[in-house]
C-alpha positions as CSV (number, residue, x, y, z in Angstrom):
1,K,-0.1,0.2,0.2
2,R,3.4,2.5,0.6
3,A,4.6,2.0,-2.6
4,E,1.4,3.1,-3.9
5,A,1.3,6.7,-2.4
6,S,5.0,7.3,-4.1
7,D,5.4,9.8,-6.6
8,F,7.3,6.9,-8.9
9,S,5.1,4.4,-8.6
10,S,3.7,4.8,-12.0
11,V,7.4,4.3,-13.5
12,K,8.8,1.0,-11.4
13,Q,8.3,-1.3,-13.1
14,I,10.2,0.9,-15.4
15,V,12.8,1.7,-12.8
16,L,13.0,-2.0,-12.6
17,D,14.1,-3.1,-15.9
18,Y,16.8,0.4,-16.2
19,P,19.4,-2.0,-17.3
20,E,22.5,0.4,-16.0
21,E,23.2,0.0,-12.3
22,E,22.6,4.0,-11.6
23,L,19.4,5.7,-11.5
24,L,19.8,9.9,-12.1
25,L,17.4,11.5,-9.7
26,V,17.1,15.0,-10.2
27,F,16.6,18.1,-8.4
28,D,15.0,20.9,-9.8
29,P,14.3,23.9,-7.5
30,D,12.9,25.6,-10.4
31,L,9.7,23.3,-10.6
32,T,11.4,23.7,-14.8
33,Y,9.2,20.7,-15.0
34,G,6.5,21.3,-12.7
35,Q,8.3,18.4,-9.9
36,S,11.0,19.6,-7.5
37,F,12.1,15.9,-8.5
38,Y,12.5,14.5,-12.3
39,L,13.5,10.9,-13.4
40,V,15.5,10.0,-16.0
41,L,14.4,6.7,-17.2
42,T,16.8,6.1,-20.0
43,P,20.7,5.9,-20.4
44,E,21.4,8.3,-23.6
45,A,18.6,10.5,-21.4
46,K,21.7,11.1,-18.5
47,N,24.6,11.0,-20.5
48,R,23.0,14.3,-22.1
49,I,22.5,15.0,-18.3
50,L,25.7,14.7,-17.1
51,A,27.4,15.5,-20.3
52,P,26.2,18.8,-21.7
53,P,27.5,19.2,-25.6
54,E,29.2,22.4,-25.3
55,T,28.6,25.6,-26.2
56,V,30.9,26.5,-29.2
57,T,31.0,30.5,-29.7
58,P,30.2,31.3,-33.3
59,E,33.7,32.7,-35.2
60,P,32.6,36.0,-36.3
61,K,32.5,36.9,-40.6
62,G,34.5,39.9,-42.9
63,W,31.8,42.4,-43.6
64,I,30.1,42.2,-46.9
65,S,28.7,45.6,-47.7
66,L,25.6,45.6,-49.4
67,G,25.6,49.0,-49.7
68,S,23.7,50.1,-47.5
69,E,26.6,51.8,-45.5
70,K,25.3,54.4,-47.8
71,E,22.3,55.3,-46.9
72,I,24.3,55.2,-43.5
73,D,26.3,58.1,-44.2
74,E,23.8,59.8,-46.1
75,E,21.4,60.0,-42.7
76,S,24.2,60.7,-40.6
77,V,23.9,64.4,-38.6
78,K,27.5,66.0,-40.2
79,E,29.3,70.2,-38.8
80,T,28.5,72.1,-41.7
81,R,29.5,74.7,-40.8
82,E,32.1,76.1,-37.8
83,K,30.9,75.6,-34.5
84,L,30.3,79.6,-32.7
85,K,33.2,81.1,-29.9
86,I,30.8,83.7,-27.9
87,L,33.4,85.0,-25.2
88,V,31.0,86.3,-22.1
89,Q,32.5,89.3,-20.1
90,K,31.1,91.3,-16.9
91,V,31.6,94.4,-15.9
92,H,34.5,94.0,-13.6
93,R,33.6,96.7,-11.0
94,R,30.3,94.6,-10.0
95,F,32.2,91.8,-9.0
96,G,32.4,91.4,-5.2
97,Q,28.9,93.6,-5.5
98,P,26.4,92.9,-2.8
99,F,23.3,90.9,-5.1
100,S,19.6,88.8,-3.8
101,F,17.8,86.6,-6.0
102,S,13.9,87.2,-6.2
103,D,11.3,84.3,-7.1
104,S,9.7,86.1,-10.8
105,T,7.2,84.2,-12.9
106,T,6.4,84.5,-16.9
107,T,3.5,87.2,-16.7
108,D,6.2,89.5,-14.2
109,N,7.7,90.3,-17.7
110,V,5.3,90.6,-19.5
111,Q,4.3,94.3,-20.8
112,E,0.8,95.3,-21.8
């Protein structure tokens, strides 16, 4: 009766017929397959999980121009004139003089 309460009772015969000595029981904390554990039932799947294929970084290939650089060059922003140079000076006699800041609104400077 106790075996029927097990989560693995449905695969009991597959476990008994497994050709190798060791089974692979995997803890799945992220519940990827909807359960906390999953049982690997074939030696091929066990080998794939224990020795996953190496990820190979693709090699960079040379640039093959299809003409898009002309469109990009036409749409890019370029300087067409010299930059403005501005010199701002303050009258020397005002240096060190007391000053006060005040709040103003847009209606303060409106003339009707």
